[in-house]
N, C-alpha and C positions, 0 to 999 in steps of 0.2 A: 505494501499498501505505500503510497508516494502522496506526502503531507501538501497541504493548498501553500500556493506559493508565499503566502504571508506567511507561514512558518517557518518553513526552511532556515530561515539567519541564523534560528538558535538551536539549530541540529547540528551536535558533533559529528566525526564518522565514527561509525560504529566497528566495535569490534569481530576480529572477523568470528564466522559461526552466528553472528547477532542478527535478528532482523526488526525491521521496526516494527511496530506497534499502536495502538490507540487503544485506551480504556473505553470500556464503552459505560459499563455499570461494576457493581462490588456488593460480593454477597457475602458476608460473615468469613471474612481471612481469604476470598476466591476471587478471584476479578474475572471478569468476561470484557474479553478485548479484537480488537478487529484486525486481522494482521492477512495479508494479502488477498485483502475481500473476503476474508472467512471471518465468522465470528468461531473464537477458541475459548476454552477455559483457560485461565493462568494461576499462576501460585508464585510469589517472591520468594528468593534465595533466603537461606537461614542467615546467611553475613549479613542479608538486608535486613532482615526482622532483629537479627543482634544488634547490627547498628543503633535504630531507630530509638529516637529520643523520645519525638513528640508525634503527634499523627502527622504532620505534615511532610516525616520522612519516608509517608507512605504511598502508595501512587493514590490518585485520584481520580474521577470521571472527567475526563477529558486530555488525560497525561499521554504525553508520546512516552513509549520505553522500547527501550532493546529488548528483545526475548530469544531466548533458546528454543528452537521448534522440536518438537518430537513427532513421531508419527504415529498413527492409530488416534486413539481417545484420550493417549497421554498430556496433560495438561502442559501447555507451554509453562518456560521456566524465563522472572521477569528480573533481570538483571541489575537494570539502573531505569532509573528516572530522566528523562533530559530536561533541561530547563525550561520552566514555564516561562512564556511572553507575559499572562498575568493569572492574579488568582484572587478567587472572590471566596472573602473568609465571613464569618461571625464569632462572637464567644459564643463558645458551649453555654448551653443553660443551665440556669440553677448557680451554683456557687462557685464552682470550678472557674480556674482563670488561665483558661486554655481556648486557642484556636481551632475553630472548628470548619473544615476546608466544605464549601458548597460545591463547586467547579473549580477547573484551571483552562489557561489557554482557551478563554472567552473573550469573542470579539464586542459582543452585543450584550447586554445585562437588559431584556426585556420586564418592566416591573409592571406585572397586574394588578389594577383595582378594577374591582365589580362597583359598578353604580347604584347600588342597591345599601346594604346594612355594613357594606363591608369600605365604603369610601371614605376616609379619613386623610387629611391633607398631611398632620403632623407624621404619622404612619409612612407617608407617602415621603416627606423630608428626610425620614431617618434610612427609608431603601434607595433613595437617592444617594446619601453619604456612603453607604457601604456599598453601592452600585461603584460611586467614584473613586472610591479607594481600590478597589480590585485593578483600575488601571485601562479596565473596556469601557467603552462607551454608555451611558444608559437611555433608554426608551421609555418613554410611559404610555402602559396600552391601558386604555379604558375601559371597560367589556361592557354588554349589557344595555347600549345605548338604547335599546329596545323599549327601555324603562320609562325614559325621557320624551317629553317633548321637544321640538327645536327651541324653543323659548329658555325651557330649563337647562337643555345640552348646552348654551350660548352662558350661560350664569357659570354651568361646571368649568368649562373650559377656561374662560376668563382666570378663575382661582388656581386652576391646577399650572396654565402658563403663568401666572405670578411668581410661583415657586419654582417652575419647572427651568425658569434662564434659559439656556441654549438648547436644553435636551428638549428633543421630538417629541411632540404629543399626540398620541394618535386613539378616537374614539371608535368604538366597531361595535359590531353585532355578532356574534358567531351563530347565531340564529336567522338572520336574514342575510348572513354573506356581506353587510355593508362593510366596505374599506378595508376586507380582507386581501385584497391588491395591493393596499399601500403598504402592509405590514410584510407582504413576501417580495416587496423590492430591499428591504434591509436583509434578506436569507438570501447573498450571491451564494455561488459556487465554493469562493475560498471564506466563506465565513461562518462560525462556530458562534450559536447565541443560547443564552442560558434564560430559561422563565425563572422568576420568582414571584410571592405572592402569598396572601392567607390560602388558607383551606377554602373552596368552594368559589375563588375570584374568578376561573373560566380558563385557569391554564390547559389543562389536558384536554378542556374543549377542543381550544385554538387549535393545539398540536394534531390532532384527530380532523380539522377541516384544512390547516396545513398538507399534511399528509395524506387525504383524501380517501380513507376509511378509518373505524373504528377500532385501534390499536390499542387506546388507554383507557381502563374504565372511565367512567363517570359516574356520580350523581350529584341527585337533585340539592340544592340548600334548604335549610328549614325557610317559614316564609316569614316568622317572627324576628329573627335576627339576622338569616341569610349566612349562616353560619353553615357551613359543609364537614363532612366527614373528609379525614386523611388518607382520598383514594388513592393518590400516588405514595408508595411506601419505602421507597427508593429512588437515587438518582439513577438516568439514564439518558446516554448520548443515544440520539435517533438520526439515522440520515435521511432526506427529504428526497423526495423522486426527481425533486426540479432541480437541484444540489443545494449544499450547505447541510450544516447539523445544528438539531437544537436538544436542550438538555432540560429535559423536566423536572423538577425537584417535589419533593411534598411541601404542602401546606406549613408555611411557618408562621406560630403563634407567636414567635416574639423575635427578634432580629437584633441580636446585641453587638455593639460595635467593637472593632480591634483594628487598633493601629490606624485610627482615624482624624486626627488633626487635620494634615493638608485637607481630607478631603471636606471635612466640616467647614471650613475656609473657601473651598472652592463652592460647595453646596450654597452658603450662603456668603456669596461673596456681598451682595446689596449692602450685608447689616457689616462688613467687613470696611467697604469704602465708606461707607459712613461715619464710621468709628473715627477713619480718618480726616475727617472734615470737624472732628471737634475742637473745641479752642486750646484743650487741658491733651496734652501727648498720652495722659493716664489715666484719663476719663474713666470714671466706672457706671457713665451714664444713667445717675441719679438723680442728685441732686445739682451736678454741675453746672455753671451758665455756661452760655455756649453748646450745649449737647447736643450736637445733629443726631443724634439715636433718639432721643428722648424728644426732638420738636420734630420727628416724621412722625412718630407714634402720634404724638399730637396733633398731626394736620391731618393723618389719615394715609400718607402716602408709603406706612409701614405699619402694615397689620402686628396688633401686639402679641398675637397667639403663636407668629413667627417668631417674634424677638425670642419668647420663654421658651420654646423648641429651639431655638439656637443655643441660650443659656442653660437649658437640661444635656443639651447633647455633647454641649462644651464640657459642663461637668462630669459627664458621662466617661467623657473623654479621656482628661486627666486623669479620674480616679484608676481606668486601665491603664493608663503609661503609667501611674505610678506600680500600681502591683506588679506588669509584667517587665518591669527592669527586673525585679526581687525576682520570678518565675525566669527570665532569663538566664539569671544569674547561674538557678539551679541548675538549667537548660544544660550550659557550660561545663560544670563540673560534672553533671553527669555524664555527659561524653566526652571529658576526659578521664575519667576512671573507666565507660568501657573499652577506650582506648587503652588504655596503661593495662587492662586483662587480655586484650587484644596481642598486645606487644610483649607480655609475658608468655602466652599460649605459643607464640609464635617462637621466641627462645627455646622454649620447652621442648618442642618439637624439631628444634635445629639440635641442640644436644643430643634427641633421640637416635636421629639420623644420622 
């Protein structure tokens, strides 16, 4: 299998006897890969498992990997992961301070929100921060336009464009097929896109429409709150018949930030720019005279809810950064300890030889 032209720059030459493959799914320690245009099962080497310190040291959906192939039904063996161009990740749910990789080597992140009870501008801002942090380009997809009149749709689009800034916004209906052709234009032959959003937002339904068949299971959402069950239970990379790849992901109940300082500044660039116009360089945007941020809130040009969202996300990012500094130190020590063990084992084997 030859990777798209846009992905070849980071692919180093493979060792003799190894073949290029791409991870398309993970199943409890085993991987489904696409190699030579065939789907095969794969496992990682014992060395890779022993040297892994965190989850990011293991293959993820979207990874290009170097594999050794075997005849028959024997699984391929993954020897190494090739450098990643982008990494879409979040903090693991709960109290653990660890990165959870959603997908890698993604060109576009489709952020899907349903125009029912799922619609939430503050959650959309959070997804924009996470998508921007990955290095991929965010695109906002608003599903279920058939639930709205043209007048209310215009109001919704104005609200979304106000926070989307340069990110494209596409409102569509999978039922009526409205604007699906616009979405398809983003998924060219060399492009990998990843769908993220809440359960019931319509990700699997849209992917089925793009495929032209009902590959992914879907369920109706509850009418009282628009919440759906997690129909998608694992991440999966799927090739579209007209070219390009899509990655479907389970619905995300929460999307914690991970290493998101820069992407917050990008997503909230309007607030950052206002802060630069304040009279005092150390303005806290509270009671200081000449505060451009407070003035914008007072005259309505800056929504106060957006500003509060910015403060909340910044506080969360600062907390994560402080905690991960400690975690990175622990990871480095653990890695050094493992390398020390490997060196001792190597010397032991040499003495025996």
